[in-house]
N, C-alpha and C positions, 0 to 999 in steps of 0.2 A: 503494500499499499504506498503511496506516495506520502509525503508529510504534508502537513498544513502549513500555510500562511497564518503566523497567529495575527489578528488582526485585535490590536490593542488600545484601550479608553484608558485616558487619566480623568482628573478631577471634576465632577461637576457634570460628566457626559449624563451621567444616569438622573438630570433634570431635564435633559432635552425636552422639548415640548411644551415646558413647564417655563421656563428659563428663556426671560429675553427673545421671545419670537420675533420680536422684529430684527436682531442679529442673526440668532442661529435658527428661524422659522419652528415650526409646527410639527416636525419628523421628532419623532422619539428616536431612544436608542434602541428598543425592539425593532421600529421599522429602517434604521439603519443596520442592523443585525440581517435581517432578510433581506436587504439589497445586496447586502455583501455574499448572503449566503448563494441569490440568483446570480449574480454576477460572478462568481465563483463556478458555478456548476456548470457556465456556458462555459467559460475557457477551461474546465477540469482541475480547476483549484478545489481543494476539502480547505475549510475554512474552520479557525479558532479563536472564537470572541468572545473576550474578557473585559471588565472595566473596573478599576477601582478607584476610590478617593489617595490611595496612600503613594507616596512616591518610591517607599522601597519594596512593595508590590511588584510596583511596576518594574522597576531593577531586577528582582529576582524573576520574573516572567520573560525578561529580554533577556536575561542569562541563562534560562531554560530554552528559550527560542535555539539558541545557537546550539544544542546541542538536539533539538526535537522537531526544528521548523525547516521548511523551504526559504522561509524569508517574513520579514515582519511591515504590516504598516500600523503606525503609530499615531494616535493623535492624542500627543498628551495633554491637552490643555493647559493652563496656565505652565506647568510645570514645562512648557515648551522652551519658554523663557526664564528659568531661573535655575536647571536641574543641571547642572554639571556630573551630577552622579549617574543621571540617565546619556547624556554623552559619553561618558567614560563606558557605561555600561556595552554601548552600545559598538563604540571604538572596538571594545575587547570579544564582541561575537563575529567582527570583522572574519571574512568576507562576506558573510552574512549581510544580502540585499535588507536595507530600510528604506521605506517611503514616509514619512512624514505628511500627514494630513490634518488640516484646520477647513472646518466647514468656513468659516468667515474668512476674509483676506485682513488676517494679522498688520498687511502694512497701511491698511486706509483705517485704522483705529488708533487706539492708544498710544502714543509714542513708546511706552514702556512694551507694548507687544510688538512691535516692531523686528527684534533680536530674536531671534531663534537660536539656542545652545543647540538642541537636535540639530539642526540643517547642515554643519561641519563636519557631523560623523555621520550622515543620512545620503542616499543614492542622490535620492530627489525629494522635492516638498511641491504639495498640491494644496494651494489655501483657495479659499473665497469661491469656491463652484460648489457650497452646501453638500449634502449627505451626495451626488454625485461625486465628488471627491475621491469618495473610498473604492467606487467601481472603478473610477481612473486607475488609481494606484493597483488595486488587482489586478487591472489590464498590463501595467510595467510588468508584471512577474512574466505574465505570457508573451509579451512580444519579448522580453529577455531570453525566455525561453527557447523560442523559436529562431532568434540570432545564433545562439551557440548550436542549434542545429544544424546549421549554414557551412 
């Protein structure tokens, strides 16, 4: 059986659909999980979808993914702007591919959100495209697999 892609979600993402719908929309985290599972099925990926409000748990999951996954899609939430620990964990599992996702456009928001601590350690970042950004991130795994087969 192929290794899953871990889809990891950080703090407050469990509040999607209730929290600041003008910024994050009305889609719940359950809705995003279903979107990821459908997108994964279309391109032949198995999804391991998780959420936590705790930085250390995210670090543990990144380390676990280094052993058990085909890659990581991570929406680190606010930890994306503050967590050197997550940055270091992602670097530690290299060359595992990691794609950072944000529902909102972090560059069009408050100045403190403009910098990502994750981006320098990730293969790429998708932000501002709403929940669809998760599906796009998963597509990046499929595209890289096809390129490696050529």
